[in-house]
MOPAC internal coordinates of N, CA, C and O (Angstrom, degrees):
PM7 1SCF
backbone

  N    0.0000 0     0.00 0     0.00 0    0    0    0
  C    1.4293 1     0.00 0     0.00 0    1    0    0
  C    1.5375 1   110.94 1     0.00 0    2    1    0
  O    1.2310 1   121.19 1   141.23 1    3    2    1
  N    1.3473 1   115.33 1   -38.77 1    3    2    1
  C    1.4592 1   118.82 1   178.75 1    5    3    2
  C    1.5138 1   110.55 1   -65.52 1    6    5    3
  O    1.2310 1   120.45 1   140.41 1    7    6    5
  N    1.3298 1   116.75 1   -39.59 1    7    6    5
  C    1.4611 1   120.03 1  -178.33 1    9    7    6
  C    1.5281 1   110.47 1   -65.40 1   10    9    7
  O    1.2310 1   120.28 1   141.34 1   11   10    9
  N    1.2983 1   117.08 1   -38.66 1   11   10    9
  C    1.4556 1   120.80 1   178.96 1   13   11   10
  C    1.5259 1   110.60 1   -65.08 1   14   13   11
  O    1.2310 1   119.77 1   139.90 1   15   14   13
  N    1.3062 1   118.04 1   -40.10 1   15   14   13
  C    1.4568 1   122.11 1   179.08 1   17   15   14
  C    1.5267 1   110.36 1   -66.48 1   18   17   15
  O    1.2310 1   120.88 1   139.72 1   19   18   17
  N    1.3324 1   115.92 1   -40.28 1   19   18   17
  C    1.4619 1   119.48 1   178.28 1   21   19   18
  C    1.5244 1   111.15 1   -65.64 1   22   21   19
  O    1.2310 1   120.15 1   138.70 1   23   22   21
  N    1.3186 1   117.31 1   -41.30 1   23   22   21
  C    1.4546 1   120.58 1   179.04 1   25   23   22
  C    1.5229 1   111.41 1   -65.66 1   26   25   23
  O    1.2310 1   120.47 1   139.50 1   27   26   25
  N    1.3230 1   116.71 1   -40.50 1   27   26   25
  C    1.4599 1   119.71 1   177.60 1   29   27   26
  C    1.5418 1   111.05 1   -65.68 1   30   29   27
  O    1.2310 1   121.21 1   140.23 1   31   30   29
  N    1.3138 1   115.29 1   -39.77 1   31   30   29
  C    1.4692 1   119.52 1   177.46 1   33   31   30
  C    1.5182 1   111.57 1   -64.05 1   34   33   31
  O    1.2310 1   120.33 1   138.50 1   35   34   33
  N    1.3300 1   116.97 1   -41.50 1   35   34   33
  C    1.4595 1   121.62 1   177.93 1   37   35   34
  C    1.5206 1   110.81 1   -64.95 1   38   37   35
  O    1.2310 1   120.17 1   137.29 1   39   38   37
  N    1.3166 1   117.29 1   -42.71 1   39   38   37
  C    1.4587 1   121.38 1   178.79 1   41   39   38
  C    1.5253 1   110.74 1   -63.27 1   42   41   39
  O    1.2310 1   120.09 1   139.73 1   43   42   41
  N    1.3136 1   117.43 1   -40.27 1   43   42   41
  C    1.4611 1   121.05 1   179.16 1   45   43   42
  C    1.5325 1   110.29 1   -66.49 1   46   45   43
  O    1.2310 1   120.46 1   140.83 1   47   46   45
  N    1.3106 1   116.73 1   -39.17 1   47   46   45
  C    1.4640 1   121.00 1   179.12 1   49   47   46
  C    1.5166 1   110.46 1   -64.69 1   50   49   47
  O    1.2310 1   120.46 1   135.98 1   51   50   49
  N    1.3227 1   116.72 1   -44.02 1   51   50   49
  C    1.4606 1   120.23 1   179.23 1   53   51   50
  C    1.5255 1   111.26 1   -65.16 1   54   53   51
  O    1.2310 1   120.11 1   141.52 1   55   54   53
  N    1.3083 1   117.39 1   -38.48 1   55   54   53
  C    1.4607 1   120.43 1   178.83 1   57   55   54
  C    1.5204 1   110.75 1   -64.93 1   58   57   55
  O    1.2310 1   120.60 1   139.33 1   59   58   57
  N    1.3179 1   116.45 1   -40.67 1   59   58   57
  C    1.4593 1   120.27 1   178.45 1   61   59   58
  C    1.5292 1   110.76 1   -67.87 1   62   61   59
  O    1.2310 1   120.54 1   143.26 1   63   62   61
  N    1.3037 1   116.57 1   -36.74 1   63   62   61
  C    1.4596 1   120.52 1  -179.72 1   65   63   62
  C    1.5209 1   110.70 1   -65.15 1   66   65   63
  O    1.2310 1   119.96 1   140.92 1   67   66   65
  N    1.3187 1   117.67 1   -39.08 1   67   66   65
  C    1.4561 1   120.36 1  -179.91 1   69   67   66
  C    1.5166 1   111.57 1   -69.69 1   70   69   67
  O    1.2310 1   119.62 1   144.88 1   71   70   69
  N    1.3012 1   118.34 1   -35.12 1   71   70   69
  C    1.4607 1   120.07 1   179.21 1   73   71   70
  C    1.5239 1   111.08 1   -76.99 1   74   73   71
  O    1.2310 1   120.04 1   148.33 1   75   74   73
  N    1.3071 1   117.53 1   -31.67 1   75   74   73
  C    1.4645 1   120.74 1   179.73 1   77   75   74
  C    1.5190 1   110.62 1   -72.73 1   78   77   75
  O    1.2310 1   119.79 1   140.35 1   79   78   77
  N    1.3236 1   118.01 1   -39.65 1   79   78   77
  C    1.4602 1   123.16 1  -179.02 1   81   79   78
  C    1.5179 1   108.48 1  -120.82 1   82   81   79
  O    1.2310 1   120.02 1   -75.48 1   83   82   81
  N    1.3174 1   117.57 1   104.52 1   83   82   81
  C    1.4606 1   118.44 1  -179.76 1   85   83   82
  C    1.5239 1   110.29 1   -63.17 1   86   85   83
  O    1.2310 1   121.32 1   -23.27 1   87   86   85
  N    1.3092 1   115.07 1   156.73 1   87   86   85
  C    1.4628 1   120.38 1  -177.75 1   89   87   86
  C    1.5191 1   109.65 1   -61.07 1   90   89   87
  O    1.2310 1   120.73 1   -42.59 1   91   90   89
  N    1.3171 1   116.21 1   137.41 1   91   90   89
  C    1.4513 1   121.81 1   178.26 1   93   91   90
  C    1.5157 1   109.64 1   -82.16 1   94   93   91
  O    1.2310 1   120.30 1   -28.55 1   95   94   93
  N    1.3272 1   117.03 1   151.45 1   95   94   93
  C    1.4628 1   118.35 1   177.80 1   97   95   94
  C    1.5232 1   109.57 1   -69.20 1   98   97   95
  O    1.2310 1   120.93 1   -23.18 1   99   98   97
  N    1.2892 1   115.82 1   156.82 1   99   98   97
  C    1.4608 1   119.60 1   179.36 1  101   99   98
  C    1.5185 1   108.94 1   -66.42 1  102  101   99
  O    1.2310 1   120.99 1   -17.03 1  103  102  101
  N    1.3134 1   115.72 1   162.97 1  103  102  101
  C    1.4595 1   120.47 1  -177.95 1  105  103  102
  C    1.5179 1   111.67 1   -60.79 1  106  105  103
  O    1.2310 1   120.47 1   139.99 1  107  106  105
  N    1.3269 1   116.70 1   -40.01 1  107  106  105
  C    1.4651 1   119.45 1  -179.64 1  109  107  106
  C    1.5227 1   111.14 1   -66.15 1  110  109  107
  O    1.2310 1   120.13 1   138.50 1  111  110  109
  N    1.3335 1   117.35 1   -41.50 1  111  110  109
  C    1.4613 1   120.74 1  -179.97 1  113  111  110
  C    1.5304 1   110.24 1   -67.10 1  114  113  111
  O    1.2310 1   120.34 1   138.81 1  115  114  113
  N    1.3208 1   116.96 1   -41.19 1  115  114  113
  C    1.4582 1   120.37 1   178.99 1  117  115  114
  C    1.5219 1   110.52 1   -65.65 1  118  117  115
  O    1.2310 1   120.60 1   140.49 1  119  118  117
  N    1.3136 1   116.45 1   -39.51 1  119  118  117
  C    1.4525 1   120.72 1  -178.53 1  121  119  118
  C    1.5199 1   111.02 1   -67.27 1  122  121  119
  O    1.2310 1   120.33 1   137.14 1  123  122  121
  N    1.3159 1   116.98 1   -42.86 1  123  122  121
  C    1.4656 1   119.89 1  -177.96 1  125  123  122
  C    1.5180 1   111.54 1   -67.87 1  126  125  123
  O    1.2310 1   119.73 1   149.43 1  127  126  125
  N    1.3182 1   118.11 1   -30.57 1  127  126  125
  C    1.4602 1   119.59 1  -179.85 1  129  127  126
  C    1.5185 1   111.92 1   -82.29 1  130  129  127
  O    1.2310 1   119.45 1   156.15 1  131  130  129
  N    1.3227 1   118.66 1   -23.85 1  131  130  129
  C    1.4612 1   121.93 1  -176.71 1  133  131  130
  C    1.5254 1   113.29 1   -96.03 1  134  133  131
  O    1.2310 1   119.93 1   159.49 1  135  134  133
  N    1.3156 1   117.73 1   -20.51 1  135  134  133
  C    1.4594 1   120.49 1  -173.31 1  137  135  134
  C    1.5227 1   112.96 1   -58.81 1  138  137  135
  O    1.2310 1   118.26 1   130.31 1  139  138  137
  N    1.3277 1   120.93 1   -49.69 1  139  138  137
  C    1.4754 1   118.62 1   179.97 1  141  139  138
  C    1.5247 1   112.38 1   -61.48 1  142  141  139
  O    1.2310 1   120.12 1   139.14 1  143  142  141
  N    1.3094 1   117.37 1   -40.86 1  143  142  141
  C    1.4694 1   120.50 1   179.86 1  145  143  142
  C    1.5262 1   110.52 1   -65.49 1  146  145  143
  O    1.2310 1   120.54 1   138.29 1  147  146  145
  N    1.3269 1   116.57 1   -41.71 1  147  146  145
  C    1.4613 1   119.67 1   179.57 1  149  147  146
  C    1.5209 1   111.45 1   -67.48 1  150  149  147
  O    1.2310 1   120.17 1   140.67 1  151  150  149
  N    1.3357 1   117.28 1   -39.33 1  151  150  149
  C    1.4547 1   119.76 1   178.78 1  153  151  150
  C    1.5222 1   111.11 1   -63.52 1  154  153  151
  O    1.2310 1   120.86 1   137.76 1  155  154  153
  N    1.3122 1   115.95 1   -42.24 1  155  154  153
  C    1.4629 1   119.85 1   178.47 1  157  155  154
  C    1.5236 1   110.80 1   -63.47 1  158  157  155
  O    1.2310 1   120.52 1   137.31 1  159  158  157
  N    1.3341 1   116.61 1   -42.69 1  159  158  157
  C    1.4643 1   120.21 1   179.29 1  161  159  158
  C    1.5233 1   111.24 1   -65.25 1  162  161  159
  O    1.2310 1   120.40 1   140.79 1  163  162  161
  N    1.3235 1   116.84 1   -39.21 1  163  162  161
  C    1.4655 1   120.11 1   178.66 1  165  163  162
  C    1.5273 1   111.16 1   -65.35 1  166  165  163
  O    1.2310 1   120.14 1   140.95 1  167  166  165
  N    1.3341 1   117.34 1   -39.05 1  167  166  165
  C    1.4563 1   120.33 1   177.77 1  169  167  166
  C    1.5222 1   111.00 1   -65.06 1  170  169  167
  O    1.2310 1   120.56 1   137.49 1  171  170  169
  N    1.3300 1   116.53 1   -42.51 1  171  170  169
  C    1.4664 1   120.03 1   178.26 1  173  171  170
  C    1.5268 1   111.04 1   -64.34 1  174  173  171
  O    1.2310 1   120.35 1   140.03 1  175  174  173
  N    1.3268 1   116.93 1   -39.97 1  175  174  173
  C    1.4688 1   120.48 1   178.06 1  177  175  174
  C    1.5214 1   111.01 1   -63.27 1  178  177  175
  O    1.2310 1   120.41 1   139.82 1  179  178  177
  N    1.3175 1   116.81 1   -40.18 1  179  178  177
  C    1.4625 1   120.85 1   179.54 1  181  179  178
  C    1.5183 1   110.82 1   -65.39 1  182  181  179
  O    1.2310 1   120.65 1   135.31 1  183  182  181
  N    1.3256 1   116.35 1   -44.69 1  183  182  181
  C    1.4632 1   120.20 1   179.68 1  185  183  182
  C    1.5250 1   110.32 1   -63.31 1  186  185  183
  O    1.2310 1   120.15 1   134.95 1  187  186  185
  N    1.3329 1   117.32 1   -45.05 1  187  186  185
  C    1.4683 1   120.63 1   179.16 1  189  187  186
  C    1.5185 1   111.16 1   -62.96 1  190  189  187
  O    1.2310 1   120.37 1   140.77 1  191  190  189
  N    1.3220 1   116.91 1   -39.23 1  191  190  189
  C    1.4579 1   120.19 1   179.34 1  193  191  190
  C    1.5151 1   111.99 1   -63.33 1  194  193  191
  O    1.2310 1   120.27 1   137.90 1  195  194  193
  N    1.3277 1   117.09 1   -42.10 1  195  194  193
  C    1.4658 1   120.54 1   179.02 1  197  195  194
  C    1.5235 1   111.19 1   -66.90 1  198  197  195
  O    1.2310 1   120.23 1   140.68 1  199  198  197
  N    1.3285 1   117.17 1   -39.32 1  199  198  197
  C    1.4577 1   120.13 1   178.44 1  201  199  198
  C    1.5274 1   110.95 1   -65.31 1  202  201  199
  O    1.2310 1   120.35 1   138.46 1  203  202  201
  N    1.3177 1   116.93 1   -41.54 1  203  202  201
  C    1.4642 1   120.01 1   178.75 1  205  203  202
  C    1.5197 1   111.10 1   -66.06 1  206  205  203
  O    1.2310 1   120.39 1   143.18 1  207  206  205
  N    1.3254 1   116.87 1   -36.82 1  207  206  205
  C    1.4606 1   120.58 1   179.14 1  209  207  206
  C    1.5248 1   110.25 1   -64.78 1  210  209  207
  O    1.2310 1   120.37 1   136.78 1  211  210  209
  N    1.3287 1   116.90 1   -43.22 1  211  210  209
  C    1.4593 1   121.00 1   179.39 1  213  211  210
  C    1.5229 1   111.23 1   -65.34 1  214  213  211
  O    1.2310 1   120.20 1   136.53 1  215  214  213
  N    1.3234 1   117.22 1   -43.47 1  215  214  213
  C    1.4633 1   119.40 1  -178.70 1  217  215  214
  C    1.5302 1   111.22 1   -69.32 1  218  217  215
  O    1.2310 1   119.93 1   144.77 1  219  218  217
  N    1.3261 1   117.75 1   -35.23 1  219  218  217
  C    1.4624 1   118.96 1   178.09 1  221  219  218
  C    1.5257 1   110.68 1   -69.67 1  222  221  219
  O    1.2310 1   120.33 1   146.85 1  223  222  221
  N    1.3445 1   116.97 1   -33.15 1  223  222  221
  C    1.4600 1   120.33 1   176.81 1  225  223  222
  C    1.5251 1   109.91 1   -64.76 1  226  225  223
  O    1.2310 1   120.28 1   134.90 1  227  226  225
  N    1.3347 1   117.06 1   -45.10 1  227  226  225
  C    1.4628 1   120.93 1   178.93 1  229  227  226
  C    1.5224 1   111.22 1   -64.92 1  230  229  227
  O    1.2310 1   120.42 1   141.21 1  231  230  229
  N    1.3121 1   116.79 1   -38.79 1  231  230  229
  C    1.4595 1   120.50 1   178.93 1  233  231  230
  C    1.5271 1   110.12 1   -66.15 1  234  233  231
  O    1.2310 1   120.01 1   141.48 1  235  234  233
  N    1.3242 1   117.59 1   -38.52 1  235  234  233
  C    1.4592 1   120.98 1   177.98 1  237  235  234
  C    1.5136 1   112.08 1   -64.63 1  238  237  235
  O    1.2310 1   120.62 1   139.49 1  239  238  237
  N    1.3305 1   116.41 1   -40.51 1  239  238  237
  C    1.4667 1   119.71 1   177.93 1  241  239  238
  C    1.5281 1   110.17 1   -64.10 1  242  241  239
  O    1.2310 1   120.42 1   137.10 1  243  242  241
  N    1.3337 1   116.80 1   -42.90 1  243  242  241
  C    1.4656 1   120.67 1   179.73 1  245  243  242
  C    1.5262 1   111.13 1   -63.13 1  246  245  243
  O    1.2310 1   119.96 1   133.32 1  247  246  245
  N    1.3190 1   117.68 1   -46.68 1  247  246  245
  C    1.4642 1   120.70 1   179.85 1  249  247  246
  C    1.5235 1   111.15 1   -64.67 1  250  249  247
  O    1.2310 1   120.14 1   141.87 1  251  250  249
  N    1.3288 1   117.34 1   -38.13 1  251  250  249
  C    1.4610 1   120.39 1   177.70 1  253  251  250
  C    1.5105 1   111.99 1   -64.90 1  254  253  251
  O    1.2310 1   120.36 1   140.80 1  255  254  253
  N    1.3199 1   116.92 1   -39.20 1  255  254  253
  C    1.4584 1   121.00 1   178.49 1  257  255  254
  C    1.5290 1   110.72 1   -65.37 1  258  257  255
  O    1.2310 1   120.79 1   136.28 1  259  258  257
  N    1.3036 1   116.10 1   -43.72 1  259  258  257
  C    1.4735 1   119.78 1   179.70 1  261  259  258
  C    1.5251 1   110.45 1   -64.53 1  262  261  259
  O    1.2310 1   120.38 1   137.44 1  263  262  261
  N    1.3177 1   116.88 1   -42.56 1  263  262  261
  C    1.4659 1   120.24 1   179.22 1  265  263  262
  C    1.5239 1   110.93 1   -64.19 1  266  265  263
  O    1.2310 1   120.35 1   137.21 1  267  266  265
  N    1.3225 1   116.93 1   -42.79 1  267  266  265
  C    1.4654 1   120.71 1   179.32 1  269  267  266
  C    1.5135 1   112.09 1   -63.92 1  270  269  267
  O    1.2310 1   120.28 1   138.67 1  271  270  269
  N    1.3325 1   117.07 1   -41.33 1  271  270  269
  C    1.4606 1   120.23 1   179.19 1  273  271  270
  C    1.5307 1   110.75 1   -66.05 1  274  273  271
  O    1.2310 1   120.47 1   138.88 1  275  274  273
  N    1.3145 1   116.70 1   -41.12 1  275  274  273
  C    1.4741 1   119.45 1   177.78 1  277  275  274
  C    1.5137 1   111.80 1   -64.24 1  278  277  275
  O    1.2310 1   120.24 1   138.43 1  279  278  277
  N    1.3223 1   117.14 1   -41.57 1  279  278  277
  C    1.4645 1   120.71 1   177.76 1  281  279  278
  C    1.5147 1   111.91 1   -64.00 1  282  281  279
  O    1.2310 1   120.49 1   140.60 1  283  282  281
  N    1.3324 1   116.66 1   -39.40 1  283  282  281
  C    1.4591 1   120.59 1   178.99 1  285  283  282
  C    1.5249 1   111.28 1   -65.12 1  286  285  283
  O    1.2310 1   120.48 1   137.69 1  287  286  285
  N    1.3382 1   116.69 1   -42.31 1  287  286  285
  C    1.4647 1   119.68 1   177.23 1  289  287  286
  C    1.5222 1   111.76 1   -62.37 1  290  289  287
  O    1.2310 1   120.69 1   139.37 1  291  290  289
  N    1.3173 1   116.29 1   -40.63 1  291  290  289
  C    1.4593 1   120.21 1   178.08 1  293  291  290
  C    1.5248 1   110.74 1   -63.59 1  294  293  291
  O    1.2310 1   120.07 1   136.79 1  295  294  293
  N    1.3150 1   117.48 1   -43.21 1  295  294  293
  C    1.4644 1   121.45 1   179.94 1  297  295  294
  C    1.5209 1   111.17 1   -64.49 1  298  297  295
  O    1.2310 1   119.99 1   136.76 1  299  298  297
  N    1.3312 1   117.62 1   -43.24 1  299  298  297
  C    1.4557 1   120.72 1   178.53 1  301  299  298
  C    1.5256 1   110.46 1   -63.48 1  302  301  299
  O    1.2310 1   119.92 1   140.55 1  303  302  301
  N    1.3251 1   117.76 1   -39.45 1  303  302  301
  C    1.4600 1   120.50 1   178.19 1  305  303  302
  C    1.5179 1   112.46 1   -64.72 1  306  305  303
  O    1.2310 1   120.05 1   139.02 1  307  306  305
  N    1.3302 1   117.52 1   -40.98 1  307  306  305
  C    1.4676 1   121.00 1   179.26 1  309  307  306
  C    1.5245 1   110.50 1   -65.97 1  310  309  307
  O    1.2310 1   120.27 1   136.28 1  311  310  309
  N    1.3288 1   117.09 1   -43.72 1  311  310  309
  C    1.4741 1   120.33 1   179.18 1  313  311  310
  C    1.5168 1   110.50 1   -63.48 1  314  313  311
  O    1.2310 1   119.56 1   138.95 1  315  314  313
  N    1.3277 1   118.45 1   -41.05 1  315  314  313
  C    1.4619 1   121.52 1   179.16 1  317  315  314
  C    1.5319 1   110.79 1   -63.14 1  318  317  315
  O    1.2310 1   119.71 1   138.90 1  319  318  317
  N    1.3132 1   118.16 1   -41.10 1  319  318  317
  C    1.4752 1   121.09 1   178.70 1  321  319  318
  C    1.5296 1   110.86 1   -65.82 1  322  321  319
  O    1.2310 1   120.36 1   139.51 1  323  322  321
  N    1.3113 1   116.92 1   -40.49 1  323  322  321
  C    1.4734 1   119.62 1   179.31 1  325  323  322
  C    1.5199 1   110.09 1   -64.56 1  326  325  323
  O    1.2310 1   119.77 1   137.15 1  327  326  325
  N    1.3138 1   118.04 1   -42.85 1  327  326  325
  C    1.4707 1   120.79 1   178.82 1  329  327  326
  C    1.5296 1   111.13 1   -64.55 1  330  329  327
  O    1.2310 1   121.04 1   141.85 1  331  330  329
  N    1.3356 1   115.61 1   -38.15 1  331  330  329
  C    1.4576 1   119.13 1  -179.61 1  333  331  330
  C    1.5318 1   110.46 1   -64.82 1  334  333  331
  O    1.2310 1   119.82 1   142.10 1  335  334  333
  N    1.3131 1   117.95 1   -37.90 1  335  334  333
  C    1.4593 1   121.34 1  -178.54 1  337  335  334
  C    1.5224 1   112.33 1   -75.15 1  338  337  335
  O    1.2310 1   119.78 1   155.20 1  339  338  337
  N    1.3270 1   118.03 1   -24.80 1  339  338  337
  C    1.4650 1   120.60 1  -178.42 1  341  339  338
  C    1.5211 1   112.67 1   -86.39 1  342  341  339
  O    1.2310 1   118.65 1   168.38 1  343  342  341
  N    1.3197 1   120.19 1   -11.62 1  343  342  341
  C    1.4556 1   122.03 1  -179.90 1  345  343  342
  C    1.5299 1   109.12 1   -72.21 1  346  345  343
  O    1.2310 1   120.79 1   -41.19 1  347  346  345
  N    1.3464 1   116.09 1   138.81 1  347  346  345
  C    1.4815 1   118.05 1   179.07 1  349  347  346
  C    1.5334 1   109.92 1   -70.15 1  350  349  347
  O    1.2310 1   120.90 1   -32.47 1  351  350  349
  N    1.3082 1   115.89 1   147.53 1  351  350  349
  C    1.4620 1   120.31 1  -179.86 1  353  351  350
  C    1.5167 1   109.25 1   -91.54 1  354  353  351
  O    1.2310 1   119.83 1   -25.42 1  355  354  353
  N    1.3097 1   117.93 1   154.58 1  355  354  353
  C    1.4724 1   122.49 1  -179.15 1  357  355  354
  C    1.5266 1   111.17 1   -75.50 1  358  357  355
  O    1.2310 1   118.42 1   162.28 1  359  358  357
  N    1.3096 1   120.61 1   -17.72 1  359  358  357
  C    1.4659 1   124.30 1  -179.03 1  361  359  358
  C    1.5202 1   111.38 1   -66.66 1  362  361  359
  O    1.2310 1   119.24 1   148.67 1  363  362  361
  N    1.3038 1   119.05 1   -31.33 1  363  362  361
  C    1.4592 1   120.82 1  -177.95 1  365  363  362
  C    1.5274 1   110.70 1   -66.33 1  366  365  363
  O    1.2310 1   119.04 1   141.75 1  367  366  365
  N    1.2923 1   119.44 1   -38.25 1  367  366  365
  C    1.4566 1   121.72 1   179.36 1  369  367  366
  C    1.5308 1   111.13 1   -68.90 1  370  369  367
  O    1.2310 1   120.04 1   141.94 1  371  370  369
  N    1.2915 1   117.52 1   -38.06 1  371  370  369
  C    1.4604 1   120.49 1   179.73 1  373  371  370
  C    1.5263 1   111.51 1   -65.59 1  374  373  371
  O    1.2310 1   119.34 1   143.83 1  375  374  373
  N    1.3336 1   118.86 1   -36.17 1  375  374  373
  C    1.4500 1   121.51 1   179.13 1  377  375  374
  C    1.5117 1   111.61 1   -69.68 1  378  377  375
  O    1.2310 1   119.22 1   144.03 1  379  378  377
  N    1.2977 1   119.10 1   -35.97 1  379  378  377
  C    1.4626 1   120.78 1  -179.00 1  381  379  378
  C    1.5117 1   110.64 1   -69.41 1  382  381  379
  O    1.2310 1   119.05 1   147.58 1  383  382  381
  N    1.3151 1   119.43 1   -32.42 1  383  382  381
  C    1.4615 1   121.30 1   178.16 1  385  383  382
  C    1.5396 1   110.53 1   -71.45 1  386  385  383
  O    1.2310 1   120.95 1   140.67 1  387  386  385
  N    1.2905 1   115.79 1   -39.33 1  387  386  385
  C    1.4600 1   118.90 1  -178.68 1  389  387  386
  C    1.5131 1   110.39 1   -68.47 1  390  389  387
  O    1.2310 1   119.23 1   147.01 1  391  390  389
  N    1.3164 1   119.07 1   -32.99 1  391  390  389
  C    1.4417 1   121.62 1  -177.52 1  393  391  390
  C    1.5321 1   110.60 1   -73.91 1  394  393  391
  O    1.2310 1   119.75 1   151.26 1  395  394  393
  N    1.3183 1   118.08 1   -28.74 1  395  394  393
  C    1.4668 1   119.25 1  -178.12 1  397  395  394
  C    1.5103 1   112.34 1   -85.28 1  398  397  395
  O    1.2310 1   118.38 1   166.67 1  399  398  397
  N    1.2832 1   120.69 1   -13.33 1  399  398  397
  C    1.4677 1   122.28 1  -175.57 1  401  399  398
  C    1.4843 1   113.69 1   -81.90 1  402  401  399
  O    1.2310 1   120.10 1   180.00 1  403  402  401

């Protein structure tokens, strides 16, 4: 009697499981229906990836150029200030003449 109850319970569980989750398509059927969509998506992903790579390369060149130009301007400004500070002033010559007179 226990075995019959267990078998009936198992059968009821399996019946409920089949109604709750409909049968999945076979692997071949799923593959044939998804292949064109997946191929199209893969092609679009490849095209987008190449476009992003090209635009990031151009953006990197632009940022590098701007950084290099800014660094060059800074270097030229520092060198100009150093040269300006190392030049002798005209006041020193005037003081030496006044002291000897």
